[in-house]
MIGU-393315 format. One record per residue (C-alpha): residue in one letter; y, z, x. Coordinates in steps of 0.05 Angstrom, whole numbers, plus 32768, in hexadecimal, padded with zeros to 4 digits. Layout:
# MIGU-393315
AYZX
...
This chain:
# MIGU-393315
X800080008000
X80447FEC801B
X808D7FE78008
X80B07FA48007
X80FA7FB2800F
X81377F878003
X81807F908013
X81BB7F608007
X81DC7F448044
X821F7F5D802C
X82297FA1800A
X82437F9E7FC3
X82637FE47FCA
X829C7FF07FFB
X828A80398007
X8249805F800B
X821D805E7FCD
X821080A47FB2
X81DE80997F79
X81B580677F54
X818F80647F12
X816280337EED
X816F801F7EA5
X81327FF37EA1
X80FE7FD67ED0
X812F7F9F7EE5
X81747FBF7EDE
X81957FF37F0A
X81D780177F0B
X81F780307F4D
X8235805A7F5C
X825E805D7F9A
X829A807F7FBA
X82BF803F7FAD
X82C3805A7F64
X829B801F7F49
X825D80207F1F
X82357FE17F28
X81FC7FC47EFE
X81C57F9E7F24
X81997F6B7EFF
X815B7F5E7F28
X81467F227EFE
X81867EFB7F08
X819C7F1C7F49
X81DF7F287F2A
X820B7F657F38
X82447F777F08
X82787FAF7F05
X826B7FDC7EC9
X82A780097ED1
X82DC801C7F04
X82E480687F09
X8327808A7F15
X833C80917F5E
X833180DC7F5D
X82E880D67F43
X82B380D27F79
X826E80CD7F5A
X823680F87F77
X81FA80F47F48
X81E280C97F0D
X81A980D57EDA
X819A80AB7E9D
X818A80CA7E5A
X813E80CA7E52
X811F80937E29
X80E4809C7DF8
X80FB80E07DDE
X80EB80D77D95
X811D80B97D63
X815B80C07D8D
X8191808D7D7F
X819080527DAE
X81D880607DC1
X81C580A67DDA
X818E80897E06
X81BE80557E23
X81E7808B7E45
X81E880AD7E89
X820780EB7EA6
X823180E27EE5
X8245811E7F0F
X8282811B7F3D
X82A981407F74
X82E181567F45
X82B5818B7F23
X82A681617EE6
X826B813C7EC9
X827580FE7E9F
X824C80E17E66
X825180957E6C
X823280607E41
X820A80257E5C
X82477FF87E4F
X827280257E7A
X829880497E44
X82A980917E55
X828E80BA7E1D
X82A280FF7E37
X82BA81247E75
X82A9816E7E7D
X82C781A07EAF
X828681BD7EC8
X828D81DE7F0D
X82BF81F67F40
X82B781C27F76
X828981867F74
X8252817F7F41
X8219816F7F71
X81E1815D7F40
X81D381557EF7
X819181497ED1
X817D813F7E89
X813F81647E73
X8102813B7E5D
X8110813C7E12
X815A81307E1A
X817181707DF8
X819281907E35
X81B681817E76
X81B681AA7EB7
X81ED81A67EEB
X81F581C87F2F
X823281C97F5C
X825681E07F9B
X826782207F79
X821E82347F78
X821982357F2C
X81E082197F04
X81F482077EBD
X81D081EF7E7E
X81F681C17E4F
X81E581A27E0B
X81DB81567E05
X822281517DEB
X823E81767E27
X824881BC7E0A
X823981F77E3A
X81FC821E7E25
X81F3824E7E5E
X8200825B7EA7
X81BA82627EC1
X81CB827B7F07
X8208828C7F32
X81FE82877F7D
X8229828F7FBA
X821A824C7FDA
X821582037FC2
X81D981E97F9B
X81CC81A17FB1
X8194818B7F82
X8171819E7F41
X8133818B7F19
X8116819F7ED6
X80CF81BB7ECF
X809D81907EA9
X80A481BA7E6A
X80F181B97E6D
X80EF82057E6B
X80FC82107EB5
X812E81F77EE9
X812081EC7F34
X815981EF7F64
X816381FB7FAF
X819082327FCB
X8198822C8016
X8151822F8033
X8134824C7FF2
X8115822B7FB5
X8120824C7F72
X80FD82407F2F
X8127825F7EF7
X810D82607EB0
X813F82557E78
X812882967E56
X815182CF7E74
X811883017E73
X80E782D37E98
X80D582DE7EE1
X80FA82B47F16
X80D082977F4E
X80F182907F91
X80D782827FD7
X80ED826A801B
X80DB8220801F
X80FF8203805C
X811F8216809E
X815F81EE808D
X818A81E4804F
X816281C18019
X818681828002
X815781637FCE
X8121817A7F9D
X80F781587F67
X80C381737F36
X809081427F18
X807D814C7ECF
X803A812A7ED7
X801A814C7F13
X8046818B7F0D
X805581887F59
X809881977F7B
X80B8816F7FB4
X80ED818D7FE2
X811181748021
X814D8186804B
X8171818E808C
X813381A580B0
X811D815C80AD
X80DD816D8087
X80C5815F8040
X8093818D801F
X8067818F7FE0
X805E81CF7FB6
X803981E17F78
X805E82027F3E
X804B82477F5A
X806D823B7F9C
X802D822E7FC3
X803781FD7FFC
X800A81C07FF8
X80278193802E
X805981938068
X806F81538087
X807B814880D1
X80C2815280E7
X80EE811380DE
X812580FD810C
X815D810980DA
X81678138809D
X81448120805E
X817981118029
X815080FD7FEE
X810A81037FCE
X80F180E87F8C
X80B080E77F66
X809580A77F46
X809080AF7EFA
X804380B47EFA
X804280E87F33
X801480BF7F5F
X804A80AE7F93
X808C80C77FAC
X80C380A97FD8
X80EA80CB8011
X812F80B58028
X815180C5806B
X817F80A3809D
X8165805B80A6
X812480738087
X80FE80678046
X80B880828041
X80828079800A
X805180B38003
X801380C67FDA
X801881037FAD
X7FEF812A7FE1
X8026811E8015
X800A80EA8045
X803280AC8051
X802080668039
X805C80418055
X8098804D8082
X80D3801E8082
X810F802080B2
X81467FF8808C
X818E7FF680A4
X81AA8021806C
X81C9805F808A
X81B3809E8065
X819080938021
X81B480C57FF4
X818E80B87FB5
X814B80987FA1
X8139807F7F5B
X80F880647F40
X80F4802E7F0C
X80D680427EC9
X8094801F7ED8
X808E803F7F1C
X80897FFD7F43
X80CE7FFB7F62
X80FD80287F89
X814780257F92
X816F804D7FC6
X81B9805E7FCC
X81CD80518013
X8203806D803F
X821B80288058
X822C800F8011
X81EB7FEB8005
X81B77FF77FCE
X81717FEE7FE9
X81397FD57FBB
X80EF7FDB7FCA
X80B27FC97FA2
X806A7FE07FAE
X80377FAD7FC6
X7FF07FAC7FE2
X7FD47FE07FB1
X7F877FE07FB3
X7F527FE87F7D
X7F087FEA7F8E
X7EC97FE77F63
X7E847FDB7F81
X7E897F997FA8
X7ECE7F867F8F
X7F127F947FAF
X7F537F837F8C
X7F957F837FB0
X7FDB7F7B7F95
X7FF87F487FC7
X80397F3B7FA2
X805B7F567F65
X803C7F217F3A
X7FFB7F107F62
X7FB97F317F71
X7F817F1E7FA0
X7F387F2C7F8F
X7F047F2E7FC6
X7EB97F337FBD
X7EA17F577FFC
X7E5A7F3D7FF3
X7E697EF37FFB
X7EB27EF98011
X7EC87ECE7FD6
X7F147ED47FC7
X7F377EC97F86
X7F827EC97F7A
X7F9E7EE47F38
X7FE67ED47F24
X800F7EF27EEC
X804F7EDF7EC7
X806F7F247ECE
X806C7F5D7F00
X802B7F857F02
X80377FCC7EEB
X7FF27FEB7EE6
X7FAC7FD57EF5
X7F657FF37EF2
X7F227FD97F0C
X7EE27FF77EF1
X7EA37FE77EC9
X7EA47F9E7EDC
X7EEB7F917EC2
X7F317F8E7EE0
X7F687FA37EAF
X7FAF7F8F7EC3
X7FEE7FA17E9D
X80317F7E7EA9
X80717F8E7E85
X805E7F617E4A
X80137F527E4B
X7FCE7F707E5A
X7F9B7F457E81
X7F517F557E7E
X7F257F347EB4
X7EDA7F377EBA
X7EBE7F3D7F00
X7E8F7F057EEC
X7EC87ED47EDE
X7F0D7EDC7EFD
X7F277E997EE3
X7F2F7EA67E98
X7F4B7EEB7E88
X7F557F037E42
X7FA07F0E7E35
X7FC47F337DFE
X800B7F4B7DF4
X801F7F947DFD
X80467FB87DC8
X806E7FDB7DFE
X80757FC77E47
X8071800E7E62
X802680197E6C
X802080597E96
X7FD580627E97
X7F9680387E91
X7F5180577E88
X7F1080307E85
X7EC9803F7E6E
X7E8C80137E66
X7E9F7FF57E21
X7EEC7FF97E1C
X7F2D80107E3C
X7F68803A7E2A
X7FB2802A7E34
X7FE580617E32
X802D804B7E29
X807080677E10
X805580967DDB
X801280777DC5
X7FC880707DD8
X7FA7802B7DCE
X7F5C80237DD5
X7F467FDB7DDF
X7F037FB87DE9
X7EFA7F8A7E26
X7EFF7F507DF4
X7F477F667DE6
X7F3A7F827DA0
X7F627FC17D8E
X7F2E7FF67D7B
X7F5880347D6C
X7F9980587D7A
X7F9080A47D7B
X7FCD80CE7D66
X7FE0810F7D88
X801E812B7D67
X8056813D7D96
X8033812B7DD6
X8059810D7E11
X803080D27E29
X805C80C77E66
X804081067E88
X7FF680F67E7E
X7FC980E17EB7
X7F7F80D87EC7
X7F7781247ECC
X7F9181307E86
X7F7180F57E60
X7F2880E07E61
X7F0280A87E40
X7EB9809A7E2F
X7E9780667E02
X7E9D80937DC4
X7ED180C97DD5
X7F1980D07DEB
X7F2F81147E09
X7F7981257E14
X7F9581647E33
X7FDB81737E1A
X800C818C7E4E
X803181B47E18
X7FF281DE7E0C
X7FC881DB7E4C
X7F9082067E2E
X7F7E81D07DFA
X7F5A818D7DFC
X7F60815D7DC2
X7F2281367DB3
X7F1E80F37D8D
X7EE980C37D76
X7EF580837D9E
X7EE280517D69
X7F0B806F7D2F
X7F4280947D55
X7F3880D17D29
X7F3481187D44
X7EEE81337D4D
X7ED2816A7D22
X7F06818F7CF9
X7F4081747D23
X7F4981B47D4B
X7F4F81AC7D97
X7F1D81C97DC7
X7F3D82077DE3
X7F32822E7E23
X7F4B82737E36
X7F70825B7E75
X7F9A821F7E86
X7F6F81E07E91
X7F8081B67ECE
X7F52817A7EC9
X7F22815C7E95
X7EEB81277E98
X7EBA810C7E63
X7E7480F87E78
X7E6380AE7E72
X7E1980AA7E64
X7DE980BE7E2D
X7DF080BB7DE0
X7E3280CF7DBF
X7E15810F7D9E
X7E08812A7DE4
X7E4D811C7E00
X7E6881517E2E
X7EAB815F7E4D
X7EB481817E91
X7EF481A57EA5
X7F0E81D97ED5
X7F44820B7EC9
X7F7B822B7EF4
X7F48825B7F11
X7F22821C7F28
X7EE582307EFD
X7EBE81F37EE6
X7EA681F07E9E
X7E7E81C07E73
X7E8281BA7E27
X7E64818E7DF0
X7E9981677DCB
X7E7281527D8D
X7E5581947D74
X7E6381857D2B
X7E6081C47D00
X7E5581F17D3C
X7E8582147D6A
X7E9081F07DAC
X7E77821B7DE5
X7E9182137E2C
X7E62822A7E64
X7E7882357EAD
X7E4E820D7EDE
X7E7882147F1E
X7EB182387F41
X7EE882267F73
X7EE881DE7F5D
X7F2881B57F68
X7F10816E7F56
X7ED981507F2A
X7EBD810D7F14
X7E8280F57EEA
X7E5480BF7F01
X7E66807B7EE2
X7E2080727EC3
X7DF880B17EBF
X7E0C80F97EAF
X7E1181137EF6
X7E5081397F09
X7E72813D7F4C
X7EA281757F60
X7EC781897F9E
X7ECC81D07FB9
X7EEE81E47FFA
X7ECA81BA802F
X7E8E81AE8001
X7E7781777FD1
X7E4C818D7F96
X7E22815E7F6A
X7E0981797F27
X7DCD814B7F1B
X7DC481637ED3
X7DFE818E7EBB
X7DE081937E75
X7DAC81C17E93
X7DDA81FD7E7F
X7DCA81EE7E36
X7D8181E87E43
X7D6C821A7E79
X7DA4823D7E9E
X7D7482587ED1
X7D6A82117EEB
X7DB482037EF8
X7DB582177F42
X7D7681ED7F4E
X7D9881AE7F33
X7DD581AF7F60
X7DDD81897FA2
X7E0C81A87FD5
X7E26817D800E
X7E5081958048
X7E9581768045
X7EBB818E8081
X7ECC81468093
X7EF281408051
X7F2A816F806B
X7F558199803E
X7F6281877FF4
X7F3A81457FEE
X7F38811F7FAC
X7EFF80F97F8B
X7F1080AF7F82
X7ECF809B7F5F
X7E8580AA7F54
X7E6480677F4B
X7E19805F7F50
X7E00808B7F8A
X7E43808C7FB0
X7E7D80BD7FAB
X7EBF80A47FC6
X7EEE80DB7FDE
X7F3680D57FF7
X7F498106802F
X7F8C81288032
X7FA080F58068
X7F9480BB8039
X7F5480A18057
X7F178090802A
X7ED380AE8039
X7E92809B8017
X7E5880CC800E
X7E1580B77FF0
X7DE980E07FC4
X7D9D80D77FB8
X7D8D809D7F8C
X7D5280C17F6C
X7D7980EB7F38
X7D9980AB7F1C
X7D54808C7F18
X7D3B80CA7EF4
X7D7580C77EC3
X7D63807E7EB6
X7D1B808E7EA6
X7D2E80C77E77
X7D61809D7E51
X7D27806A7E46
X7CF580A27E34
X7CC8808F7E6F
X7CAE80D57E7A
X7C7080C17EA1
X7C9A80997ED1
X7CC980D47ED9
X7C8E81017EEB
X7C7480D07F1D
X7CB980C97F3C
X7CBF81147F46
X7C7981187F61
X7C8880E47F97
X7CCD81007FA9
X7CB481487FAC
X7CF881687FA6
X7D0481A87F7F
X7D46818C7F66
X7D2381527F45
X7CEE817D7F24
X7D2481AD7F0C
X7D4C81747EEC
X7D0C81597ECB
X7CFB819D7EAF
X7D3F81A47E90
X7D3F815D7E75
X7CF981657E58
X7D0B81A67E34
X7D4B81877E19
X7D21814D7DFD
X7CEA817B7DE4
X7CB6815A7E12
X7C8E81997E1E
X7C5581797E47
X7C86815D7E79
X7CAC819D7E7B
X7C6D81C47E8A
X7C5D81977EC5
X7CA4819C7EE1
X7CA881E87EDA
X7C6381ED7EFC
X7C7D81C37F36
X7CB881F27F43
X7C8C82317F3B
X7CA7824B7EF8
X7C6382607EDF
X7C7F82907EAA
X7CA282557E88
X7C62822C7E8E
X7C3E82637E67
X7C7782687E35
X7C74821D7E29
X7C2982237E1F
X7C3682567DE8
X7C6B822A7DC8
X7C3981EF7DC6
X7C08821C7DA1
X7C3B822B7D69
X7C2682087D28
X7C6981F17D0C
X7C9E81C57D2A
X7CD481F77D13
X7CB3822E7D3D
X7CAE82017D79
X7CF681EB7D73
X7D0F82337D6D
X7CE6824B7DA8
X7CFD82107DD4
X7D4582267DC3
X7D33826C7DD8
X7D1C82517E1A
X7D6182347E20
X7D8082787E15
X7D97826F7DCC
X7D78828C7D8D
X7D7482567D57
X7D57827F7D1D
X7D7982537CE7
X7D43821D7CF0
X7D0D82507CDE
X7D3382717CA6
X7D41822E7C84
X7CF5821F7C89
X7CE582627C6A
X7CC4827C7CA9
X7CE082C37CA5
X7CAF82E57CD2
X7CB982B07D08
X7D0482BB7D05
X7CFA83067D0D
X7CC982FD7D47
X7CFA82CD7D69
X7D2F83047D6A
X7CFC83367D83
X7CE883087DBC
X7D3183027DD0
X7D3B834F7DC9
X7D6F83457D92
X7D5683847D6E
X7D8F838D7D3D
X7D8983477D23
X7D3E834C7D1E
X7D44838C7CF4
X7D7A836E7CCA
X7D4F83317CB8
X7D13835E7CA9
X7D3A838C7C7A
X7D5D83527C58
X7D1D832D7C49
X7CF5836E7C3D
X7CBD835C7C6D
X7CA583707CB3
X7CD283AB7CBA
X7C9683D17CD8
X7C8B83957D08
X7CD1839C7D24
X7CCD83E77D2A
X7C8983E17D4E
X7CA183AF7D81
X7CE183D87D8A
X7CB984177D99
X7C8B83F27DC8
X7CC883D87DEE
X7CE6841E7DF5
X7CA3843C7E0A
X7CA084087E43
X7CE284237E5E
X7CD6846D7E4D
X7D11846F7E20
X7D1E848F7DDB
X7D3A846F7D9E
X7D8684787D96
X7D9884407D65
X7DA884617D22
X7D8F84287CF7
X7D4B84287D1A
X7D4684747D14
X7D57846E7CCA
X7D20843D7CBA
X7CEE845E7CE8
X7CEE849B7CBB
X7CD584747C7E
X7CA984407C9E
X7C64844E7CBD
X7C5184227CF9
X7C08840A7CF7
X7BF883D67D2B
X7BB783BF7D08
X7BDF83AF7CC8
X7C16838F7CF0
X7BE683617D17
X7BC4834F7CD5
X7C06833D7CB6
X7C1983137CF3
X7BD582EE7CF0
X7BE382E07CA5
X7C2882C57CB5
X7C0D82977CEC
X7BD6827F7CBC
X7C09826E7C87
X7C3482497CB9
X7BF682207CD1
X7BE3820E7C89
X7C2C81FB7C7A
X7C3081D07CB9
X7BED81AE7CA8
X7C0481A07C62
X7C4581827C7C
X7C1E81577CAD
X7BF0813E7C76
X7C2B812F7C48
X7C4D81077C7F
X7C0D80DF7C8B
X7C0780CF7C40
X7C5080B97C3C
X7C47808B7C78
X7C08806F7C59
X7C2C80617C17
X7C6780417C3A
X7C3B80127C64
X7C0D80007C29
X7C387FF97BEA
């Protein structure tokens, strides 16, 4: 990835340029000490004077009113705030009309920023004050009063906090007076520029110590750059939070969100006082100290999938290379490429007006359709379809270009969503709302309707990243996520009529990704790679979970690596220095998943027998129990030495009715499913199930309610207590023990009678089924 820069031969401004701001992807406004505001049209290469300011007004900072903030009037969105050295800020329309000037600070107003929903404006100045204003310019509050100048300011993602530098310190001040203020020493010199991204929630800072740094919202340092030759005068995040730009004297640098540098340009600009990103995140403009405005657009972005590599060679052209046969195809577009994604055998490319869908089997005839808005901020792909996220909406399309659905999430800001907060599978869409980070909204992909009763999946702590699995039937769909404690959970998303239950399967996880085909999960811990070969094991037999996890040493991945993809048997990881590292996992678990999905149980057993790995046998045992294949499960448990479960499965196979077998299989999984037995009228079996799981109170409750086997419950309870040399203390058991006599001969006789009835009932059901089949085949 590189920056392609351009500067006019002659400067359009006569003095240094203090600030720049984009109105659209092809239109920019710039302000200078020559008192002029210029409009730059990149399509026609024309530059026009919008307004000539008064001779005593020297502009310092410019910020456009945010677009896409609900039903705001167009006139309101076509306005910017301009701060100046005379202590005022000015509200100016796009046409250059001065709407209002406000006396704001003593001394220069050094920065001004609208919040994300356009309801408030923050200004900072030489007097050290931080002030909050309404959108019409009325003072709401003085947030802080300091003894030294404040050079920069940024809103928090929720518009409830303000970040500003004070000397060498960074301060996060909530708008609520009673809330705690966060302050820390960030640099060894005065901090000149800060930015806070609403998508990744990360903070940038830079200053006179010639260093730029990255912080999280709690003030934890994530990255320190090497020292530059000159003070860093400007930093700015790209809208999607994936990149940021750094400006200094004769220096423009493009960096990844983790801090490492993609590109370094040394243009003849003087100091770059301000950097602005275009709305689509493809271009940068810089305000230069020598009167120039520098423009730069991003080229040579790369996308990889299996044996294909796609490179953005120009703003309107891509090159596709097949690394197997070295075949090269050139793709050209009418407009500038904004977003692209390569996965599942398809390349999806969005320009400002259209969406192109290419198949890796045919690069010559793409499917093309028009976009409703030209501001696509995210593309997600799965096997059957892809999701586009643009200015306020979600659009799910098939690879044939057919609109499938458009899920609605009231009040959500789509511009702050990324791959960590939205996930897509063939049948489900999951969206994590930044406004409520403990909730995940789940939608049916085909209809766009909310799953279940419409309520979101909730967690007790803030969720950082979500991912839906890609394989298996829709009724077994799972979502994995980790929270701010870095605990990894898995949860079913289509438990209709039942409460969704999250189960923890890992800890200290900071990145995750599902396999593109089978339900294997990859996660990263500090210097370790973990592969959960069958995460669903926690719903089948929790004891097998540690035996189905592969741990690989990952010291070569350095600190804070990220997972790029988990395709086939290969995990691609990006290190903190930007380099890509591939690590391979065993191919056998994927083959095992393939056999199970095709119900080839004999082949699965033969595979495990030949591989002779405990991990494989443990996965097979869990898969077999989940599919009610008791014979296969018995063989797998025997191979890993779980003889107690082999015996238990033997006893399950001897049970006469399918209801009893199903309930006892569930008991093996750790859950008591007595409802199946109660619906079938098998009261004793339901009572015995609770006795076997030591759920004594429920067993007694059922016995009393149905007026049967109270003595059986009391007998087993007494036997249990005698084994541990304990006396009864439960008041309910003591109460019933006074009036019920325990006689083991009668109890055993009653149990034999119950089992005989169940066998007769099962035999009658089997005969009835046979007769129905005979009638249906011989009408």
